[in-house]
FIKOLZA-1660 file (N, C-alpha, C; in steps of 0.1 Angstrom, whole numbers, plus 5000, padded with zeros to 4 digits):
% residues 74
   i   px   py   pz ch aa at
   1 4898 4906 5130  A  M  N
   1 4894 4917 5138  A  M CA
   1 4906 4927 5139  A  M  C
   2 4904 4940 5136  A  L  N
   2 4914 4950 5137  A  L CA
   2 4917 4953 5151  A  L  C
   3 4930 4956 5154  A  K  N
   3 4935 4960 5167  A  K CA
   3 4943 4972 5165  A  K  C
   4 4942 4981 5175  A  G  N
   4 4950 4993 5174  A  G CA
   4 4943 5005 5169  A  G  C
   5 4949 5012 5160  A  F  N
   5 4944 5025 5154  A  F CA
   5 4931 5022 5146  A  F  C
   6 4922 5031 5146  A  T  N
   6 4910 5030 5137  A  T CA
   6 4910 5042 5128  A  T  C
   7 4916 5053 5131  A  H  N
   7 4916 5065 5122  A  H CA
   7 4930 5071 5122  A  H  C
   8 4933 5079 5112  A  A  N
   8 4945 5087 5111  A  A CA
   8 4942 5099 5103  A  A  C
   9 4950 5110 5105  A  R  N
   9 4949 5122 5098  A  R CA
   9 4962 5125 5091  A  R  C
  10 4961 5127 5078  A  L  N
  10 4973 5130 5069  A  L CA
  10 4977 5144 5070  A  L  C
  11 4989 5147 5065  A  A  N
  11 4994 5161 5066  A  A CA
  11 4985 5171 5057  A  A  C
  12 4979 5165 5047  A  C  N
  12 4970 5174 5038  A  C CA
  12 4957 5177 5045  A  C  C
  13 4954 5170 5056  A  G  N
  13 4942 5172 5063  A  G CA
  13 4931 5162 5062  A  G  C
  14 4933 5152 5052  A  C  N
  14 4924 5142 5050  A  C CA
  14 4924 5132 5062  A  C  C
  15 4912 5126 5064  A  R  N
  15 4911 5116 5075  A  R CA
  15 4910 5102 5069  A  R  C
  16 4917 5093 5074  A  L  N
  16 4917 5079 5070  A  L CA
  16 4910 5070 5080  A  L  C
  17 4905 5059 5075  A  T  N
  17 4899 5049 5084  A  T CA
  17 4905 5036 5080  A  T  C
  18 4906 5027 5089  A  F  N
  18 4911 5013 5086  A  F CA
  18 4900 5003 5087  A  F  C
  19 4899 4995 5077  A  R  N
  19 4888 4985 5077  A  R CA
  19 4894 4971 5074  A  R  C
  20 4886 4961 5077  A  E  N
  20 4891 4947 5074  A  E CA
  20 4895 4946 5059  A  E  C
  21 4906 4940 5057  A  G  N
  21 4911 4939 5043  A  G CA
  21 4904 4927 5035  A  G  C
  22 4909 4926 5023  A  V  N
  22 4905 4915 5015  A  V CA
  22 4916 4905 5014  A  V  C
  23 4914 4894 5006  A  E  N
  23 4925 4884 5004  A  E CA
  23 4938 4890 5000  A  E  C
  24 4948 4886 5007  A  G  N
  24 4962 4891 5004  A  G CA
  24 4965 4904 5011  A  G  C
  25 4956 4911 5017  A  S  N
  25 4959 4923 5025  A  S CA
  25 4950 4924 5037  A  S  C
  26 4957 4924 5049  A  P  N
  26 4949 4923 5061  A  P CA
  26 4941 4935 5065  A  P  C
  27 4945 4947 5060  A  V  N
  27 4939 4960 5063  A  V CA
  27 4936 4968 5050  A  V  C
  28 4925 4974 5049  A  T  N
  28 4922 4983 5038  A  T CA
  28 4921 4997 5044  A  T  C
  29 4929 5007 5038  A  V  N
  29 4929 5021 5042  A  V CA
  29 4920 5028 5033  A  V  C
  30 4910 5035 5039  A  V  N
  30 4900 5042 5031  A  V CA
  30 4900 5057 5035  A  V  C
  31 4898 5066 5025  A  V  N
  31 4897 5080 5028  A  V CA
  31 4883 5082 5034  A  V  C
  32 4882 5085 5047  A  D  N
  32 4870 5087 5054  A  D CA
  32 4864 5101 5051  A  D  C
  33 4873 5111 5051  A  E  N
  33 4869 5125 5049  A  E CA
  33 4880 5133 5042  A  E  C
  34 4877 5138 5031  A  K  N
  34 4887 5146 5023  A  K CA
  34 4886 5161 5028  A  K  C
  35 4898 5166 5031  A  A  N
  35 4899 5179 5036  A  A CA
  35 4897 5189 5024  A  A  C
  36 4890 5201 5027  A  P  N
  36 4888 5211 5017  A  P CA
  36 4901 5216 5011  A  P  C
  37 4911 5217 5018  A  Q  N
  37 4924 5223 5013  A  Q CA
  37 4933 5212 5006  A  Q  C
  38 4929 5200 5006  A  C  N
  38 4937 5189 5000  A  C CA
  38 4936 5190 4984  A  C  C
  39 4948 5190 4978  A  V  N
  39 4949 5191 4964  A  V CA
  39 4953 5178 4957  A  V  C
  40 4954 5167 4965  A  I  N
  40 4958 5155 4959  A  I CA
  40 4946 5148 4953  A  I  C
  41 4947 5146 4940  A  P  N
  41 4935 5140 4933  A  P CA
  41 4932 5125 4936  A  P  C
  42 4942 5118 4942  A  L  N
  42 4940 5104 4946  A  L CA
  42 4932 5103 4958  A  L  C
  43 4930 5113 4966  A  H  N
  43 4922 5113 4978  A  H CA
  43 4908 5116 4975  A  H  C
  44 4900 5105 4974  A  V  N
  44 4886 5106 4971  A  V CA
  44 4878 5099 4982  A  V  C
  45 4868 5106 4987  A  R  N
  45 4861 5101 4999  A  R CA
  45 4855 5087 4996  A  R  C
  46 4856 5079 5006  A  D  N
  46 4850 5065 5006  A  D CA
  46 4857 5056 4996  A  D  C
  47 4868 5060 4990  A  L  N
  47 4876 5050 4982  A  L CA
  47 4889 5046 4989  A  L  C
  48 4893 5034 4987  A  P  N
  48 4905 5029 4993  A  P CA
  48 4918 5035 4987  A  P  C
  49 4928 5036 4996  A  V  N
  49 4941 5041 4992  A  V CA
  49 4949 5029 4990  A  V  C
  50 4955 5026 4978  A  Y  N
  50 4962 5014 4976  A  Y CA
  50 4977 5016 4979  A  Y  C
  51 4984 5005 4983  A  D  N
  51 4998 5005 4985  A  D CA
  51 5005 5001 4972  A  D  C
  52 5013 5010 4966  A  F  N
  52 5019 5007 4954  A  F CA
  52 5034 5002 4956  A  F  C
  53 5038 4999 4968  A  R  N
  53 5052 4995 4970  A  R CA
  53 5055 4982 4962  A  R  C
  54 5066 4982 4955  A  E  N
  54 5069 4970 4947  A  E CA
  54 5070 4957 4955  A  E  C
  55 5075 4958 4967  A  A  N
  55 5077 4947 4975  A  A CA
  55 5064 4939 4978  A  A  C
  56 5053 4945 4977  A  L  N
  56 5040 4939 4980  A  L CA
  56 5033 4934 4968  A  L  C
  57 5039 4937 4956  A  R  N
  57 5032 4933 4944  A  R CA
  57 5040 4921 4938  A  R  C
  58 5033 4912 4930  A  P  N
  58 5040 4902 4923  A  P CA
  58 5048 4908 4911  A  P  C
  59 5058 4902 4907  A  P  N
  59 5066 4908 4896  A  P CA
  59 5058 4908 4883  A  P  C
  60 5060 4919 4875  A  T  N
  60 5052 4920 4863  A  T CA
  60 5061 4917 4850  A  T  C
  61 5073 4913 4853  A  R  N
  61 5082 4910 4842  A  R CA
  61 5090 4897 4845  A  R  C
  62 5095 4891 4835  A  F  N
  62 5103 4879 4836  A  F CA
  62 5116 4882 4844  A  F  C
  63 5118 4874 4855  A  L  N
  63 5130 4875 4863  A  L CA
  63 5141 4866 4858  A  L  C
  64 5153 4870 4857  A  P  N
  64 5164 4861 4852  A  P CA
  64 5167 4850 4863  A  P  C
  65 5171 4839 4858  A  L  N
  65 5174 4828 4866  A  L CA
  65 5187 4831 4874  A  L  C
  66 5188 4827 4886  A  E  N
  66 5200 4829 4894  A  E CA
  66 5212 4821 4888  A  E  C
  67 5223 4827 4887  A  E  N
  67 5235 4820 4882  A  E CA
  67 5241 4811 4893  A  E  C
  68 5245 4800 4889  A  E  N
  68 5251 4791 4899  A  E CA
  68 5266 4795 4902  A  E  C
  69 5270 4791 4914  A  E  N
  69 5284 4795 4918  A  E CA
  69 5294 4788 4909  A  E  C
  70 5306 4794 4907  A  Y  N
  70 5316 4788 4899  A  Y CA
  70 5329 4789 4907  A  Y  C
  71 5338 4781 4903  A  E  N
  71 5352 4781 4909  A  E CA
  71 5361 4787 4899  A  E  C
  72 5370 4795 4905  A  E  N
  72 5381 4802 4897  A  E CA
  72 5391 4791 4893  A  E  C
  73 5396 4793 4881  A  E  N
  73 5407 4784 4876  A  E CA
  73 5420 4789 4883  A  E  C
  74 5429 4780 4887  A  G  N
  74 5441 4785 4894  A  G CA
  74 5452 4777 4893  A  G  C
% end
C-alpha cells in the first residue's frame, strides 16, 4: 500500500501520479496529465516514467575483480 504523496506537478506543468510498483520497484511513477506547454517527448500520458539512475540498474558490462591487498617490500 502506498503511503504519503499520491500526485506531483513537474516544472514543465505535467502532473504525475504514484502507483503500486512491480517486482524490484516499490512505486511506479506515471504521467497522469501532460501539460500543453510541455516540450519533453518522454512525457506521454498514462505511460510510466522510468528511473535511469545507474545505481538502480544491474551492471551491463563485466566488472573487474577486486585486487587483493599487498605488502610493500622493505
